[in-house]
C-alpha positions in Angstrom: -15.5 47.3 56.7 -13.3 44.8 58.5 -13.6 42.4 55.6 -12.7 45.2 53.2 -9.6 46.0 55.3 -8.6 42.4 55.4 -8.9 42.1 51.6 -6.7 45.2 51.3 -4.1 43.7 53.7 -4.1 40.4 51.8 -3.7 42.2 48.5 -0.7 44.2 49.9 0.9 41.1 51.2 0.4 39.4 47.8 2.0 42.3 46.0 5.1 41.9 48.1 5.2 38.2 47.7 4.6 38.4 44.0 7.5 40.9 43.5 9.8 38.7 45.5 8.9 35.7 43.3 9.5 37.8 40.2 13.1 38.5 41.3 13.6 34.8 42.1 11.9 33.2 39.1 12.6 35.9 36.4 10.1 38.0 34.5 9.1 35.4 32.0 8.1 32.6 34.4 6.5 35.1 36.7 4.4 36.6 34.0 3.3 33.2 32.8 2.5 31.4 36.1 2.5 33.8 39.1 0.9 37.0 37.7 -2.4 35.3 36.7 -3.0 34.2 40.3 -6.0 35.8 41.9 -6.6 36.0 45.6 -9.6 34.1 47.0 -11.1 33.9 50.4 -9.1 33.3 53.6 -10.7 31.0 56.2 -9.5 32.0 59.7 -10.8 28.8 61.2 -8.7 26.5 59.1 -6.0 29.0 58.1 -6.6 28.2 54.5 -6.0 30.8 51.8 -7.4 30.2 48.3 -5.4 31.1 45.2 -7.2 30.9 41.9 -5.9 30.4 38.4 -7.8 30.7 35.1 -7.5 27.0 33.9 -7.1 23.6 35.3 -3.8 23.2 33.5 -2.3 26.3 35.0 -3.6 25.5 38.5 -2.1 22.0 38.3 1.2 23.4 37.0 1.5 26.0 39.7 0.5 23.6 42.4 3.0 21.1 41.3 6.0 23.4 41.0 5.3 26.4 43.3 3.0 25.2 46.1 5.8 24.9 48.7 7.3 28.3 47.8 3.9 30.1 47.9 2.9 28.4 51.1 6.2 29.4 52.8 6.0 33.0 51.6 2.5 33.4 52.9 3.3 31.8 56.3 6.1 34.3 56.7 4.0 37.3 55.5 1.2 36.5 57.9 1.4 33.7 60.5 -2.3 32.9 60.5 -2.0 31.5 57.0 -1.3 27.8 57.6 -1.8 26.5 54.1 -2.7 27.7 50.6 -5.1 26.0 48.2 -4.4 26.4 44.5 -7.4 25.7 42.3 -9.3 26.9 39.2 -11.3 30.1 39.7 -14.9 29.0 40.5 -16.4 31.1 37.7 -14.1 29.2 35.2 -15.4 25.8 36.2 -18.6 26.2 34.2 -16.8 27.7 31.2 -15.1 25.7 28.4 -11.3 25.9 29.0 -8.9 27.1 26.4 -7.3 24.1 24.6 -3.7 23.6 25.6 -1.6 24.7 22.6 -4.3 26.5 20.7 -6.8 29.3 20.8 -9.0 27.7 18.1 -9.2 24.5 16.2 -6.4 25.6 14.0 -2.9 24.2 14.6 -0.5 26.3 16.6 2.7 27.4 14.9 5.5 27.3 17.3 7.9 29.6 15.5 11.2 31.2 16.3 10.2 34.1 14.0 7.1 35.4 15.7 5.5 38.2 13.7 3.0 40.3 15.6 3.2 43.2 13.1 0.1 42.1 11.1 -2.9 39.8 11.3 -3.1 36.6 9.5 -6.2 34.7 8.5 -4.4 31.4 8.6 -3.3 29.4 11.7 -2.4 31.5 14.8 1.3 32.4 14.9 2.4 31.9 18.5 5.7 31.4 20.3 6.5 28.2 22.3 5.5 29.8 25.6 2.0 30.0 24.3 1.8 26.4 22.9 1.9 24.7 26.2 5.7 24.6 26.6 7.4 25.9 29.7 10.1 28.3 28.6 12.3 27.2 31.4 12.3 23.5 30.5 15.0 23.3 27.7 17.9 21.0 27.0 20.3 23.7 28.4 18.5 23.4 31.7 18.5 19.6 31.7 21.4 18.0 33.6 22.4 14.6 32.1 24.3 11.7 33.5 24.6 8.0 33.2 21.0 7.5 34.5 19.4 9.4 31.7 22.0 9.6 28.9 20.0 7.3 26.5 16.8 9.3 26.9 18.6 12.6 26.5 20.4 11.5 23.3 17.2 10.1 21.9 15.3 13.3 22.7 17.9 15.4 21.0 17.7 13.2 17.9 13.9 13.6 17.8 14.3 17.4 17.9 16.9 17.5 15.1 16.2 18.5 11.5 17.1 15.1 10.2 14.4 12.5 10.2 14.9 10.3 13.3 15.7 6.6 12.9 13.0 5.6 15.3 9.4 6.8 15.9 7.6 7.1 18.2 9.9 7.9 21.1 8.6 6.5 24.4 10.2 8.1 27.5 9.8 5.8 30.6 10.7 6.9 34.1 9.2 7.1 37.6 7.7 10.2 39.0 10.0 13.3 39.2 12.9 11.9 37.1 12.7 14.4 34.2 10.2 13.0 31.6 8.2 16.1 31.4 11.3 18.3 31.2 12.6 16.3 28.2 9.2 16.6 26.4 9.3 20.4 26.7 12.9 20.5 25.7 12.2 18.5 22.6 9.5 20.9 21.6 11.7 24.0 22.2 14.6 22.5 20.2 12.4 21.4 17.3 10.8 24.8 17.1 14.3 26.4 17.0 15.6 23.9 14.4 12.5 24.1 12.2 10.9 27.5 12.3 7.3 27.4 11.5 6.9 23.8 12.8 3.5 23.1 14.3 3.9 21.6 17.8 1.4 20.4 20.3 2.1 19.4 23.9 -0.6 18.0 26.2 -1.2 15.5 28.9 -3.1 12.3 28.2 -5.7 13.6 30.5 -6.0 16.8 28.5 -6.2 14.7 25.3 -9.1 12.8 26.8 -10.9 16.0 27.9 -10.6 17.6 24.5 -11.8 14.4 22.8 -14.9 14.3 25.0 -15.5 18.0 24.4 -15.2 17.5 20.7 -17.7 14.6 20.8 -20.2 16.6 22.8 -20.0 19.6 20.6 -20.0 17.6 17.3 -16.5 18.9 16.4 -14.8 15.5 15.9 -13.8 16.3 12.3 -12.1 19.6 13.4 -10.5 17.8 16.4 -9.0 15.1 14.2 -7.9 17.6 11.6 -6.2 19.8 14.2 -4.3 16.9 15.8 -3.1 15.4 12.5 -2.0 18.8 11.2 0.8 19.0 13.8 4.4 18.3 12.8 5.2 17.1 16.4 2.9 15.7 19.0 4.1 15.5 22.7 1.9 13.6 25.1 2.7 13.3 28.8 1.5 10.7 31.4 0.2 8.3 28.7 -0.7 5.9 31.5 -3.8 7.9 32.2 -5.3 7.0 28.9 -5.9 3.5 30.4 -9.5 2.1 30.1 -10.9 4.8 27.8 -11.8 2.7 24.7 -13.0 5.4 22.4 -10.1 7.7 23.4 -7.6 4.9 22.8 -9.2 4.2 19.4 -8.8 7.9 18.4 -5.3 8.1 19.8 -4.4 5.0 17.8 -5.7 6.6 14.6 -3.8 9.8 15.4 -0.6 7.8 15.8 -1.1 6.0 12.5 -1.9 9.3 10.7 1.2 11.0 12.1 3.5 8.1 11.4 2.3 7.7 7.8 2.8 11.4 7.2 6.4 11.3 8.6 5.4 13.4 11.6 7.1 13.1 15.1 5.4 11.6 18.1 6.9 11.5 21.6 5.1 10.1 24.6 6.0 9.8 28.3 4.8 7.4 31.0 5.8 6.1 34.4 5.9 2.5 33.2 6.8 0.5 30.1 4.2 0.0 27.3 3.7 -3.6 28.2 2.8 -2.6 31.8 0.0 -0.3 30.7 -3.0 -2.3 32.0 -6.2 -1.7 30.2 -4.6 -0.6 26.9 -5.6 -2.6 23.8 -2.9 -4.6 22.1 -2.9 -2.5 18.9 -2.1 0.7 20.8 0.6 -1.1 22.8 2.2 -2.3 19.6 2.3 1.2 18.1 3.8 2.7 21.3 6.5 0.0 21.3 7.4 0.1 17.7 9.9 3.0 18.0 12.4 3.4 20.9 11.5 2.9 24.6 14.1 5.0 26.5 14.4 4.5 30.2 15.2 7.3 32.6 16.7 5.6 35.7 16.7 7.2 39.2 19.5 9.8 39.4 22.6 8.4 41.1 24.6 10.4 43.7 26.9 12.1 41.1 23.9 13.2 38.9 22.1 14.5 42.0 25.2 16.6 42.9 25.4 18.0 39.3 21.7 18.9 39.4 22.0 20.8 42.6 25.2 22.6 41.5 23.5 23.5 38.2 20.4 24.8 40.0 22.5 26.7 42.5 24.0 28.8 39.7 20.6 30.6 39.5 20.9 31.7 43.1 24.3 33.4 43.0 23.2 35.8 45.7 22.6 33.0 48.2 25.6 31.0 49.6 25.0 27.3 50.1 27.8 25.5 51.8 29.3 22.4 50.1 28.3 20.2 53.1 24.6 21.2 52.6 24.8 20.3 48.9 26.3 16.9 49.8 23.7 16.4 52.5 20.8 17.1 50.1 22.3 15.0 47.3 22.8 12.0 49.6 19.6 12.3 51.5 16.9 13.3 48.9 17.3 10.3 46.6 13.8 9.3 45.6 13.4 11.7 42.6 14.8 14.8 41.1 11.7 16.9 41.6 11.9 16.5 45.4 15.6 17.2 45.2 15.2 20.5 43.4 12.1 21.4 45.4 14.1 20.9 48.6 16.9 23.2 47.5 14.3 25.8 46.3 12.5 25.7 49.6 15.7 26.0 51.6 16.9 29.0 49.6 13.5 30.7 49.6 13.3 30.4 53.3 16.8 31.7 53.8 16.1 34.7 51.4 12.8 35.5 53.0 14.0 35.3 56.6 17.6 36.5 56.2 19.0 33.4 57.8 22.2 31.8 56.3 21.8 28.4 54.7 23.3 25.7 57.0 23.0 22.0 57.7 20.9 22.8 60.7 18.5 24.9 58.7 18.2 22.2 56.1 17.3 19.7 58.9 14.7 22.0 60.4 13.0 23.2 57.2 13.0 20.0 55.1 11.8 17.5 57.7 9.1 16.0 55.6 11.2 15.5 52.5 14.2 14.2 54.4 12.2 11.7 56.4 10.5 10.3 53.3 13.8 9.8 51.6 16.1 8.5 54.4 17.1 4.9 54.6 17.0 4.1 58.3 20.7 4.1 59.1 21.3 3.7 62.9 24.0 5.3 65.0 25.2 1.8 66.0 25.7 1.0 62.3 27.7 4.2 61.9 29.9 3.6 64.9 30.6 0.0 63.8 31.5 1.1 60.2 33.7 3.9 61.4 35.6 1.7 63.9 36.2 -0.9 61.2 37.5 1.8 58.8 39.9 3.4 61.3 40.7 0.1 63.1 39.7 1.2 66.6 37.8 -0.7 69.2 34.1 -0.1 69.3 34.3 0.9 73.0 36.3 4.0 72.1 33.1 5.6 70.7 31.9 6.0 74.3 35.2 6.3 76.1 36.8 9.4 77.7 40.2 8.9 76.0 41.5 12.0 74.3 44.2 10.5 72.1 44.0 11.8 68.5 43.8 8.3 67.1 40.6 7.9 69.0 39.1 11.4 69.0 39.1 12.0 65.3 37.2 8.7 64.4 34.7 9.6 67.2 34.2 13.0 65.7 33.7 11.6 62.2 31.1 9.2 63.6 29.3 12.1 65.3 29.3 14.0 62.0 28.0 11.0 60.1 25.3 10.5 62.7 24.1 14.0 62.2 24.2 13.8 58.4 22.6 10.4 58.0 20.1 10.1 60.8 17.3 12.3 62.1 18.7 12.3 65.6 19.1 15.6 67.5 22.5 16.7 68.9 21.5 15.6 72.5 20.4 12.2 71.2 23.7 11.7 69.4 25.6 12.8 72.5 23.9 10.1 74.6 25.0 7.4 72.1 28.6 8.5 72.5 29.0 8.0 76.2 26.6 10.6 77.4 28.4 13.6 75.9 26.9 17.1 76.0 25.2 18.3 72.8 27.8 21.1 72.5 30.5 18.4 72.0 28.6 17.0 69.1 28.0 20.4 67.6 31.8 21.0 67.8 32.6 17.7 66.2 30.1 18.3 63.3 31.5 21.8 62.6 35.1 20.6 62.8 34.6 17.8 60.3 32.7 20.1 58.0 35.6 22.5 58.1 38.2 19.8 57.7 36.5 18.5 54.6 36.9 21.8 52.8 40.7 22.0 53.3 41.9 18.4 54.0 41.6 16.1 50.9 42.3 13.0 53.0 39.6 13.8 55.5 37.1 14.5 52.7 38.1 11.2 51.0 37.6 9.3 54.3 34.1 10.7 54.8 33.1 10.0 51.2 34.3 6.4 51.5 32.3 6.0 54.7 29.2 7.5 53.2 29.4 5.1 50.3 29.8 2.1 52.6 26.9 3.2 54.8 24.5 4.0 52.0 25.2 1.0 49.7 
């Protein structure tokens, strides 16, 4: 009876959490990724709650994009939940999974004119959301800058009606820089530009799984026919095809068949073709014959643009400019962590009713921030500020109250809080043993001055560049 009551309580909490996520994510994303989640067992000893999804693909997708948000929501709903585990439903593990992009061996038609009014004996007519493409990952939602302009332009050319000058397109970039987003965006744009086009998106791992399944079930003829019947093939994380000789051979034949038929192939990987160890030379040659477009790590300007673009979705939550600047400067390893940090911060603020602030960001994003920070010291900050304002280093710890000394000291305290993980008391000790309240006052004052004093904002930006270069 107690277990039944606990199950009911968990279900009630999940209903509230799910509705909150629906408001935040929108009905379409919620229906596709959150609604299918089923509650599993809750282990009181470890504080682990299992959340199940019907397929490995959907479980990986939700874990990659929504794990932090789901974990935080559950921790707030009931404190005894310390972590959530997102996996495939146990009953599904022994069942053949649906192929990504198709319900049968027939090609999927990703059409802008989806007709559900009558049945068709031919290939299944499905919209892009059902062909493995995330409806939120479009060109309109992709923020471009100098770091990714080549890849974006090349991606748009591949999605145009006109035959591209290069094929295949090989998108190269480290983890979390936007490769997957561009793949999905190409698929959406091509479907819109060419209604009725047959589009298939999958990971290299999924390609290998389907290949093995086809071999075991003696369906290789159907497998090959289905792949080669697509107008566009999008393959993610091609580096994971390494070492699988038979799969590489089939992928090579698929590339040749698509190219000879004038079809479009786009692949993505975290390294250049020549750096794919364990890939036979013929396949490397095919992957390199088109255009290899690099996606460089986002620079500070692009990171600001990404945060501001993302922030437009949360118009009900106010995020101060200094918090955006702090995140853009501090979370610099990859875009996924950057957006994830902002999402987590806003989700926490919305669920707890707290305003977003620099202090809240420091408290809630500890792991992300510590992983991204270059170890800038307070001594380095004091030295740089003193050189910039031409004051003696001893003034950082002195008791002098002259404006020419106080303002540089306050700027240095502000930068120490923004650029180091030190607490207010620790910073105070480095500035002549000052009380933590003095440091808090300095930080808030400089934050406020930056919003209304262009000279002060310019000084701080210059110092930030000097310290982070």
